C-alpha positions as CSV (number, residue, x, y, z in Angstrom):
1,M,-7.4,195.9,43.2
2,Y,-9.0,197.3,46.3
3,D,-9.2,200.6,48.3
4,I,-10.4,200.6,51.8
5,S,-10.9,204.3,52.5
6,D,-11.1,204.3,56.3
7,T,-7.7,203.0,57.5
8,Q,-7.6,205.0,60.7
9,S,-10.5,203.5,62.6
10,E,-10.3,200.0,64.1
11,A,-13.2,198.8,61.9
12,G,-11.4,200.1,58.7
13,K,-8.1,198.4,59.7
14,N,-10.0,195.2,60.3
15,R,-11.6,195.4,56.8
16,V,-8.2,196.0,55.2
17,T,-6.8,192.9,56.9
18,K,-9.9,190.8,56.0
19,V,-10.0,191.9,52.4
20,F,-6.2,191.2,52.0
21,K,-6.7,187.7,53.4
22,I,-9.6,187.0,51.1
23,C,-7.7,188.2,48.0
24,K,-4.6,186.2,49.0
25,K,-6.8,183.1,49.4
26,Y,-7.8,183.2,45.7
27,F,-4.9,185.1,44.0
28,H,-1.2,185.8,44.1
29,H,-0.2,189.0,45.8
30,H,1.4,191.3,43.2
31,Q,1.8,194.7,44.8
32,K,0.2,196.5,47.8
33,S,-3.6,196.1,47.0
34,I,-3.1,194.4,43.6
35,F,-3.6,190.7,43.2
36,R,-3.4,188.6,40.0
37,G,-4.2,185.1,39.0
38,N,-6.6,182.7,37.2
39,I,-9.9,181.7,38.7
40,T,-12.8,179.5,37.8
41,S,-16.3,180.8,37.6
42,S,-17.4,179.0,40.7
43,R,-14.4,180.3,42.7
44,L,-15.1,183.8,41.4
45,I,-18.6,183.6,42.8
46,K,-17.3,182.5,46.2
47,F,-14.6,185.3,46.1
48,R,-17.3,187.9,45.4
49,E,-19.6,186.6,48.1
50,E,-16.8,186.7,50.7
51,L,-15.8,190.2,49.8
52,K,-19.4,191.5,50.0
53,V,-19.7,190.3,53.6
54,V,-16.6,192.2,54.6
55,I,-16.5,195.5,52.7
56,D,-18.5,198.7,53.5
57,E,-20.2,199.3,50.1
58,K,-20.6,203.0,50.9
59,L,-16.9,203.5,51.6
60,D,-14.8,200.8,50.0
61,F,-13.9,200.0,46.4
62,V,-13.0,196.7,44.9
63,S,-12.2,196.4,41.2
64,I,-12.2,192.9,39.6
65,I,-10.7,193.1,36.1
66,K,-11.3,190.1,34.0
67,L,-9.1,189.7,30.9
68,Q,-11.0,188.2,28.0
69,N,-7.8,188.2,25.9
70,K,-4.7,190.3,25.4
71,H,-6.8,193.3,24.2
72,V,-10.2,193.0,25.9
73,F,-11.1,193.3,29.5
74,E,-14.2,193.7,31.6
75,E,-14.3,195.5,35.0
76,E,-16.6,194.7,37.8
77,V,-16.8,197.0,40.8
78,L,-17.9,196.1,44.3
79,G,-18.7,198.9,46.7
80,T,-18.5,202.5,45.8
81,D,-17.7,203.5,42.3
82,E,-16.8,207.1,42.9
83,K,-14.2,207.6,40.2
84,P,-14.1,209.7,37.1
85,S,-16.1,208.3,34.2
86,E,-12.9,207.9,32.3
87,S,-10.3,205.8,34.0
88,L,-6.9,204.6,32.9
89,F,-5.2,201.5,34.1
90,L,-1.4,201.2,33.4
């Protein structure tokens, strides 16, 4: 899941497009800025590296949610993590 805050400027629009293309390269597009799929450890590293080059870490938010099993997940955030300390994913 990603959120590119600045969608009005040309730079922000370009980041939205680039992040979308990177996500689509590695995952299946599920809904708006949500992508799902399986990925190997080595491809996850490449995915992260590509995103870090494109996003503005002070403005943009990318959440990588890794499901360990049906009941356990781990969240990794790239960019800004300005959200309440308690978050709920539905």
